[in-house]
C-alpha positions in Angstrom: 0.0 0.0 0.0 2.9 2.3 0.6 3.8 2.7 -3.0 0.2 3.4 -4.0 -0.2 6.1 -1.4 3.2 7.7 -2.3 2.6 8.1 -6.0 -0.8 9.6 -5.4 0.7 12.1 -3.0 3.4 13.0 -5.6 1.0 13.4 -8.5 -2.1 14.9 -7.0 -0.3 17.2 -4.7 0.9 18.9 -7.9 -2.6 18.8 -9.5 -4.0 20.8 -6.6 -1.6 23.6 -7.6 -2.2 23.5 -11.3 -2.5 26.8 -13.2 -3.4 27.1 -16.8 -0.7 28.9 -18.8 1.1 28.9 -22.2 4.4 27.1 -21.6 7.5 27.6 -23.7 8.0 24.7 -26.1 11.4 22.9 -25.7 12.7 20.5 -28.3 13.9 17.3 -26.7 17.0 15.8 -28.4 16.9 12.3 -27.1 13.7 11.4 -29.0 15.5 12.4 -32.3 12.5 14.0 -34.1 12.3 17.8 -33.7 9.1 17.8 -31.6 8.2 19.6 -28.4 6.0 16.8 -27.1 7.4 13.5 -25.7 5.1 10.5 -25.7 7.6 8.5 -23.7 9.0 8.5 -20.2 11.9 11.0 -20.0 13.9 12.7 -17.3 16.0 15.9 -17.8 18.9 16.9 -15.6 20.2 20.5 -15.8 23.6 22.0 -15.2 22.7 23.5 -11.7 22.4 19.9 -10.4 25.5 18.7 -12.2 27.8 21.2 -10.6 27.2 19.9 -7.2 28.2 16.3 -7.9 31.5 14.4 -8.3 30.6 11.6 -10.8 28.1 11.1 -13.6 26.5 8.2 -11.6 25.6 10.6 -8.8 23.6 12.8 -11.3 21.4 10.1 -12.8 20.7 7.9 -9.8 17.6 10.1 -9.1 15.9 9.0 -12.3 12.9 6.6 -11.6 13.6 2.9 -12.3 17.3 3.7 -13.0 19.8 2.0 -10.7 23.4 2.9 -10.5 26.1 0.7 -9.0 29.9 0.2 -9.0 30.5 3.9 -8.6 33.5 3.2 -6.4 35.1 0.4 -8.4 37.0 2.3 -11.1 38.4 -0.8 -12.6 34.9 -2.0 -13.4 33.5 1.5 -14.2 30.0 2.8 -13.4 27.1 0.4 -14.1 23.6 1.5 -14.9 20.3 -0.4 -15.4 17.0 1.1 -16.5 13.9 -1.0 -15.7 16.3 -4.0 -15.3 18.0 -3.5 -18.7 21.8 -3.5 -18.2 21.8 -5.4 -14.9 24.0 -8.2 -16.3 26.9 -5.8 -17.0 30.2 -7.1 -15.4 31.9 -3.9 -16.3 30.7 -0.6 -17.7 27.2 -0.3 -19.1 25.2 -2.8 -21.2 21.9 -2.6 -22.9 21.6 1.2 -22.7 22.5 3.6 -25.5 24.6 6.6 -24.5 25.2 9.6 -26.8 27.5 12.6 -26.4 26.2 15.6 -28.3 24.3 13.3 -30.6 27.2 11.0 -31.3 27.1 7.4 -29.9 29.8 6.6 -27.4 28.3 3.1 -27.0 30.2 0.5 -29.0 28.5 -1.2 -31.9 28.1 -4.3 -29.9 26.4 -2.4 -27.0 29.1 -1.6 -24.4 29.7 1.8 -22.8 32.4 3.3 -20.6 31.9 6.7 -19.0 35.4 7.2 -17.6 36.5 9.6 -20.4 33.6 12.0 -20.1 34.7 15.3 -18.2 31.9 16.2 -15.8 32.7 19.9 -16.1 31.7 19.9 -19.8 28.2 18.4 -19.3 25.4 20.9 -19.6 22.3 18.8 -19.6 21.4 15.1 -19.5 18.3 13.5 -21.0 17.3 10.0 -20.0 14.7 7.9 -22.0 13.3 5.1 -19.9 12.2 2.0 -21.7 13.0 0.1 -24.9 14.0 2.4 -27.8 15.4 0.2 -30.5 12.9 1.9 -32.9 15.0 5.0 -32.5 18.6 3.8 -31.8 18.8 0.1 -32.7 20.9 -2.5 -30.8 21.2 -2.3 -27.0 18.5 0.4 -26.5 16.8 -0.7 -23.3 17.1 3.0 -22.4 18.9 6.0 -23.8 21.1 8.5 -22.0 21.9 11.7 -24.0 24.7 14.0 -22.7 24.9 17.5 -24.0 27.9 19.8 -23.7 27.8 23.1 -21.9 27.8 26.3 -23.9 31.3 27.6 -24.6 32.1 31.2 -23.7 35.1 33.4 -23.5 36.2 32.2 -20.0 39.0 30.4 -18.3 38.5 28.3 -15.1 40.6 26.4 -12.7 38.9 23.9 -10.4 40.4 21.9 -7.5 38.6 19.2 -5.5 40.0 17.5 -2.4 38.3 14.9 -0.2 38.5 11.9 2.0 40.4 8.7 0.9 43.0 10.8 -0.9 40.6 12.4 -3.4 42.3 14.8 -5.7 40.6 16.2 -8.8 42.2 19.1 -10.8 40.6 20.7 -13.9 41.7 23.5 -16.1 39.4 24.9 -18.9 40.0 27.5 -21.5 37.1 28.7 -23.8 37.2 31.1 -26.8 34.3 32.3 -28.9 33.9 34.7 -31.8 31.8 35.0 -35.0 33.6 32.2 -36.8 34.9 29.7 -34.1 34.0 28.3 -30.8 36.9 26.6 -29.1 37.5 24.8 -25.8 40.3 22.8 -24.2 40.0 20.9 -20.9 42.8 19.3 -18.9 41.8 17.0 -16.1 43.6 14.8 -13.5 42.0 12.6 -10.9 43.5 10.5 -8.1 41.8 8.5 -5.4 43.1 6.0 -2.8 39.7 4.4 -2.4 37.7 3.5 0.7 38.6 -0.2 0.3 42.1 -1.6 0.2 43.4 -2.0 -3.3 40.7 0.2 -4.9 42.7 3.3 -5.8 42.8 4.9 -9.3 44.6 7.6 -11.2 43.8 9.1 -14.6 44.2 12.1 -16.8 42.2 13.6 -19.6 42.8 16.0 -22.5 39.7 17.2 -24.4 39.7 19.6 -27.4 36.6 21.0 -29.1 36.3 23.4 -32.0 33.1 24.5 -33.9 33.3 26.3 -37.2 30.4 28.7 -37.9 29.3 29.6 -41.4 27.5 32.7 -42.6 24.3 30.7 -43.4 24.1 29.2 -39.9 25.7 25.8 -40.5 28.1 24.3 -38.0 31.0 21.9 -38.2 32.3 20.6 -34.9 35.5 18.6 -34.5 36.5 17.1 -31.2 39.4 15.0 -29.8 40.0 13.5 -26.4 42.8 11.5 -24.9 42.2 9.5 -21.8 45.0 7.7 -19.8 44.3 5.6 -16.8 47.6 4.0 -15.7 46.0 2.7 -12.4 42.6 1.3 -11.5 42.7 -1.4 -8.9 40.0 -4.0 -8.2 39.3 -4.9 -4.6 37.0 -7.7 -5.6 33.9 -9.2 -4.0 33.6 -10.3 -0.4 31.5 -12.9 1.4 29.0 -11.8 4.0 31.3 -13.0 6.8 34.3 -11.1 5.4 32.2 -7.9 5.3 31.3 -8.3 9.0 35.0 -8.7 9.9 36.2 -5.7 7.8 34.1 -4.1 5.1 37.0 -2.1 3.7 39.3 -5.1 3.1 40.1 -6.4 -0.4 39.6 -10.0 -1.4 42.9 -11.8 -0.8 42.8 -13.5 -4.2 42.6 -10.0 -5.9 45.7 -9.0 -4.0 47.5 -12.2 -4.9 46.8 -11.8 -8.6 47.2 -7.9 -8.5 43.7 -7.4 -10.0 43.1 -4.2 -11.9 43.5 -2.5 -15.3 45.3 0.1 -17.4 43.5 2.0 -20.1 44.5 4.4 -22.9 41.9 5.9 -25.3 41.9 8.2 -28.2 38.6 9.5 -29.6 37.9 11.7 -32.6 34.4 13.0 -33.5 33.0 15.4 -36.0 29.5 16.7 -36.6 27.9 18.8 -39.4 24.6 20.6 -38.7 22.5 22.6 -41.2 18.8 23.6 -41.0 17.6 20.2 -42.2 20.6 17.9 -42.3 22.8 16.5 -39.6 25.8 14.1 -40.1 28.4 12.7 -37.8 31.5 10.5 -37.8 33.6 9.1 -35.0 36.7 7.0 -34.4 37.8 5.6 -31.1 40.8 3.5 -30.2 40.9 2.0 -26.7 43.6 -0.3 -25.3 43.0 -2.3 -22.2 45.5 -4.3 -20.1 43.7 -6.1 -17.3 44.6 -8.6 -14.6 41.8 -10.8 -13.2 41.9 -12.8 -10.0 42.6 -16.2 -11.5 45.4 -18.0 -13.4 44.1 -19.4 -16.7 43.3 -16.5 -19.0 43.6 -14.1 -16.1 45.5 -11.4 -18.0 43.8 -9.6 -20.9 45.4 -7.6 -23.6 42.5 -6.0 -25.6 43.1 -3.7 -28.6 39.8 -2.2 -29.6 38.9 0.2 -32.4 35.4 1.3 -33.3 34.2 3.8 -35.8 31.1 4.9 -37.6 29.1 7.6 -39.3 25.5 8.7 -39.5 23.2 11.0 -41.4 19.7 12.2 -40.8 17.3 14.7 -42.4 14.4 16.5 -40.6 11.3 17.8 -42.4 8.1 19.7 -41.6 5.0 20.3 -43.7 1.8 21.6 -42.2 0.8 19.1 -39.5 3.5 16.6 -40.4 7.0 16.2 -38.8 9.4 13.6 -39.9 13.0 12.4 -39.8 14.8 9.7 -41.6 18.4 8.6 -41.5 21.0 5.9 -41.7 23.9 4.8 -39.4 26.8 2.4 -40.0 29.5 1.3 -37.5 32.2 -1.2 -37.1 34.2 -2.6 -34.2 37.4 -4.5 -34.2 38.7 -6.2 -31.1 42.1 -7.9 -30.9 41.7 -10.1 -27.8 44.6 -11.9 -26.2 44.5 -13.7 -22.9 47.4 -15.1 -20.9 48.0 -17.0 -17.7 48.1 -14.7 -14.7 51.0 -16.1 -12.5 50.4 -14.1 -9.4 50.5 -10.8 -11.3 53.1 -11.9 -13.8 52.2 -12.7 -17.4 52.4 -16.3 -18.4 51.7 -18.4 -21.5 49.1 -17.3 -24.0 45.7 -19.0 -23.6 43.7 -17.1 -26.3 44.5 -15.1 -29.4 41.6 -14.1 -31.6 40.4 -11.2 -33.7 36.7 -10.2 -33.4 34.6 -8.0 -35.7 31.2 -6.5 -35.3 29.7 -4.6 -38.2 26.3 -3.0 -38.1 24.0 -1.0 -40.5 20.7 0.6 -39.5 18.1 2.7 -41.4 15.2 4.3 -39.7 12.3 6.7 -40.2 10.1 8.7 -37.8 6.9 10.5 -38.6 4.5 12.6 -36.4 1.0 13.8 -37.2 -0.8 16.6 -35.4 -4.6 16.5 -35.4 -6.2 19.1 -33.1 -5.2 18.1 -29.5 -3.8 14.7 -30.7 -0.3 13.8 -31.8 0.4 10.4 -33.4 4.0 9.1 -33.9 5.4 6.0 -35.5 8.9 4.9 -36.3 10.5 1.8 -37.9 14.1 0.8 -37.8 15.9 -2.0 -39.6 19.3 -3.2 -38.4 21.6 -5.9 -39.6 24.7 -7.1 -37.9 27.6 -9.2 -39.1 29.8 -10.7 -36.4 33.1 -12.5 -37.2 35.8 -14.3 -35.1 39.2 -15.4 -36.4 40.9 -17.9 -34.0 44.7 -17.8 -34.3 45.2 -20.6 -31.7 42.7 -23.2 -32.7 40.1 -24.1 -35.3 37.1 -22.2 -33.8 36.8 -19.3 -36.2 33.2 -18.4 -36.7 30.7 -15.8 -38.0 27.1 -14.8 -37.4 24.5 -12.7 -39.1 21.8 -11.1 -37.0 19.0 -8.8 -38.2 16.1 -7.1 -36.5 13.1 -4.8 -37.3 12.0 -2.5 -34.5 8.6 -0.8 -34.9 7.4 1.9 -32.4 4.0 3.7 -32.2 2.6 6.3 -29.8 -0.4 8.5 -29.3 -0.3 11.8 -27.3 -3.3 13.8 -26.2 -3.3 17.3 -24.7 -6.2 17.9 -22.3 -5.0 21.4 -21.7 -1.9 23.5 -22.0 -0.6 21.9 -18.8 -2.0 18.4 -18.8 -1.4 15.6 -21.3 -1.2 11.8 -21.5 0.2 9.2 -23.9 0.3 5.6 -24.7 3.3 3.9 -26.4 4.2 0.5 -27.8 7.7 -0.4 -28.8 10.2 -3.2 -29.3 13.8 -3.7 -28.5 16.6 -6.1 -29.2 20.0 -6.7 -27.8 22.8 -8.8 -29.3 25.4 -10.4 -27.1 28.5 -8.3 -27.0 31.9 -9.6 -28.3 33.1 -10.0 -24.7 30.0 -12.1 -23.8 30.3 -14.2 -26.9 34.0 -14.8 -26.3 33.4 -15.9 -22.7 33.1 -19.6 -23.6 32.1 -21.8 -20.6 33.6 -24.8 -22.3 37.1 -23.3 -21.7 37.8 -23.5 -25.4 38.6 -20.6 -27.8 35.9 -19.3 -30.2 32.3 -18.0 -29.6 29.8 -19.3 -27.2 27.3 -20.4 -29.9 24.5 -21.2 -27.5 24.1 -17.5 -26.6 21.3 -15.8 -28.5 20.1 -12.2 -28.7 17.3 -11.0 -26.4 14.1 -9.3 -27.7 11.6 -7.2 -25.9 8.1 -5.7 -26.3 6.9 -2.8 -24.1 3.6 -1.0 -23.5 3.7 2.2 -21.6 1.0 4.6 -20.4 1.8 8.0 -18.9 0.2 11.3 -17.8 2.2 14.5 -17.6 1.5 17.8 -15.8 3.5 21.0 -16.3 2.6 24.3 -14.6 4.4 27.3 -13.4 5.0 25.8 -9.9 5.0 22.0 -10.6 6.2 19.4 -13.1 4.9 15.9 -12.5 4.4 12.6 -14.3 3.0 9.2 -13.6 4.0 6.2 -15.8 2.9 2.6 -15.9 4.8 0.1 -18.0 4.9 -3.6 -18.8 7.7 -5.3 -20.8 8.2 -8.8 -21.9 11.7 -10.0 -22.8 12.5 -13.3 -24.5 15.9 -15.0 -24.1 17.1 -12.6 -21.4 20.9 -12.7 -21.1 22.4 -12.9 -17.6 25.9 -13.5 -16.1 27.0 -16.4 -13.9 30.2 -18.1 -12.6 31.5 -21.6 -12.7 33.5 -23.4 -9.9 36.0 -24.5 -12.5 36.8 -20.8 -13.4 36.3 -18.8 -10.1 36.1 -15.1 -10.7 35.4 -15.4 -14.5 32.1 -14.3 -15.8 30.1 -16.3 -18.3 26.7 -15.6 -19.9 23.5 -17.5 -20.7 19.9 -17.0 -21.8 17.6 -17.5 -18.9 14.3 -17.4 -21.0 11.4 -15.0 -20.5 11.4 -12.0 -18.1 8.3 -10.0 -17.3 8.9 -6.4 -16.2 5.9 -4.4 -14.7 6.2 -1.2 -12.9 4.9 2.3 -12.0 7.0 5.5 -11.8 6.0 8.8 -10.3 7.9 12.1 -10.3 7.1 15.5 -9.0 9.2 18.7 -9.1 7.6 21.4 -6.9 8.7 25.0 -7.1 7.7 26.0 -3.6 8.9 29.6 -3.9 11.5 31.6 -5.7 14.3 30.1 -3.6 13.1 26.6 -2.8 12.4 23.5 -4.9 11.5 20.0 -3.9 12.1 17.0 -6.3 10.5 13.6 -5.6 10.5 10.4 -7.5 9.3 6.9 -6.7 9.4 3.6 -8.7 8.0 0.2 -7.9 8.5 -2.7 -10.2 8.5 -6.5 -10.4 11.1 -8.1 -12.7 10.1 -11.8 -12.8 11.9 -14.6 -14.7 10.0 -17.5 -16.1 10.8 -19.5 -12.9 9.0 -16.9 -10.9 12.1 -15.4 -9.3 13.2 -11.8 -9.3 15.9 -10.6 -11.7 19.0 -10.3 -9.6 20.4 -6.9 -8.5 17.3 -5.0 -9.6 15.6 -3.2 -6.6 11.8 -3.4 -6.7 11.4 -0.1 -4.9 13.4 3.1 -5.2 12.6 6.5 -3.7 14.5 9.8 -4.0 13.9 13.2 -2.6 15.9 16.4 -3.2 15.4 19.7 -1.4 17.2 22.8 -2.7 17.1 26.2 -1.1 18.9 29.4 -1.9 20.2 31.5 1.0 21.5 34.6 -0.6 24.6 33.5 -2.5 24.6 30.0 -1.0 22.7 27.1 -2.4 22.0 24.1 -0.1 20.9 20.7 -1.4 19.7 17.8 0.7 19.3 14.5 -1.1 17.6 11.4 0.4 17.8 8.0 -1.4 16.1 4.7 -0.6 16.9 1.5 -2.4 14.6 -1.5 -1.7 15.6 -5.1 -1.3 17.1 -7.0 -4.2 18.7 -10.4 -4.7 22.3 -11.4 -5.5 21.5 -14.6 -7.3 19.1 -15.9 -9.9 17.5 -18.3 -7.4 16.7 -15.5 -4.9 18.4 -17.4 -2.1 20.6 -14.4 -1.1 18.8 -11.2 -0.2 20.6 -7.8 -0.3 19.2 -5.5 2.4 17.4 -2.3 1.6 19.1 1.0 2.7 18.7 4.7 3.1 21.4 7.2 2.2 21.5 11.0 2.8 23.8 13.5 1.1 24.2 17.2 1.8 25.8 19.8 -0.6 26.4 23.5 -0.4 27.6 25.9 -3.1 28.5 29.6 -2.7 29.6 32.2 -5.2 32.0 34.9 -4.1 33.4 37.2 -6.8 35.3 35.1 -9.3 35.2 32.0 -7.1 32.6 29.2 -6.5 32.9 27.1 -3.4 31.3 23.7 -3.1 31.2 21.3 -0.2 29.6 17.9 0.2 29.0 15.3 2.8 28.0 11.9 1.3 26.3 9.2 3.4 25.8 11.4 6.4 24.3 8.7 8.6 27.1 6.2 7.9 24.7 3.7 6.3 26.0 0.2 5.6 25.2 -0.6 2.0 26.9 -2.1 -1.0 28.3 -0.2 -3.9 28.0 -3.2 -6.2 26.7 -6.7 -6.2 28.4 -9.4 -8.3 25.6 -11.4 -9.7 25.7 -15.2 -9.2 29.3 -15.0 -7.8 30.8 -18.4 -7.0 31.6 -18.9 -3.3 29.2 -16.2 -2.0 31.5 -13.3 -3.0 28.7 -11.1 -3.9 29.5 -7.9 -2.0 31.5 -4.8 -2.7 30.8 -2.5 0.3 30.3 1.2 -0.3 32.2 3.8 1.7 31.0 5.2 4.9 30.6 9.0 5.5 32.9 11.0 3.2 33.4 14.7 2.6 34.8 16.8 -0.2 35.5 20.4 -0.9 35.8 22.2 -4.3 36.8 25.6 -5.4 36.4 27.0 -8.9 38.1 30.2 -10.1 37.0 32.1 -13.2 40.0 34.0 -14.6 
């Protein structure tokens, strides 16, 4: 009954304040088509919230049905799931498409790392909840669109220091005139970690230049270099080990010196005119990793992925449309060696993997009085190839999918609207998942199949001068859901299998209340069930999440109080191990004095005992990666 009462409080508390008005139309980029309405569940995060936080994961964890984990294991990188999509990720993000200024940073096979994104350059974030393959193709169980801040003639220096040896230094130089917009960012991070053997250090260089033409066209060229020479992995602990010392590292991770080194170069370019948009990108990422086991426990991965896309927008009377095409390729040179207590041993795997993808799509929207009707269709084809240099297990696959999407939107008044949406999604196994062969042999795991989903969503949206609220109900059916597991013969190594059908059903409520000119209250609540065909809950997906954020401006000082609740979840597919629910409270303040901006934060004020990450189906009960206790940080930014 609690969740029913809560979302009615959220939604109808805003209805009682409703005021009819003409609201300014805002075009939402994540839905691709140039429309001011959004017949889908979407959350927008603005720069004022971004400036208070330290990591991207802290920004988006207040989105309904979105769950962030592994924010303190920088060897594994931030993991994100939306409505249970992405929960199987063993590192980084799976099943969710991420774009940076309209250009995909997700690899063609559906993996995303966020370690190379400078937080200081993010202006807004748009999150689409729910399957979106009709818009973005493979691995679109949700979409996260990052948009850069506007570049002005300014130079800034920012320094952050905090507990556990936190050091974060950023220098930014911006230049703007009638022909060019230029920015360079230099960034260095260092952190010892709350747990033993969890420190990291990395540096980033980001260059951006936009050429402006007399007729309003834009050509943007960007380059970034990311170097992470140190990212240690403390590993998962058993429940008994957590009780003894929650900050310790797993002994096996220490013995095998678990961690990774990463270097990445990324080039992107984007052309924009009134009707046409085109982009291209090339990324080269080298990974050297040590895992806590001997056979195949050292990884040498040389990855390159690149692609291009083009789209055209059109408008005529009551019609809007967009059509486009995207092509991308990924090449992984994957070598594995024995890990002899941190030293490299004999080779166990040497293979070249390829993933090629081509997608074409079209979106059309029709306006009829107070109704809007939207439909999209996308066709994707994928060619996957493996060349085995150590055995006779070379292989190739062809996978194709058609992804339709339809929606209807009705406006009751200038402030109140509702919609219904039906869409489909598909997700191929990634190259890493296909290469994790449980037989111990080289080559692909040919038993692993793509997963496919269908989703129905109904929502109601309210937007007035003093409130912004929404209520969403969704039901999703996924066939051949992919999930990770471990084997006793290969402890610490992740494998993947199809577990059959998963039914996702849930309700999401959000309310942003502008209490007065200086005070805002943000609330969101989600309650969902994520059941496998065996009747068990999908592991590491909380059924209940609640977030509250209170912001108040005292003169030149902004205070922000955030409260987060994560309900119970399970660490294993059989639901034998329950992960306790928890509450966490964070407090931030920010003050502007002349050319300086001072920010202070206290995270986990109450010293709550909770887990930063759960290792799904880990062998030997090593599920738990404890989160840090109370920690503080201070930041100063100087505008020169």
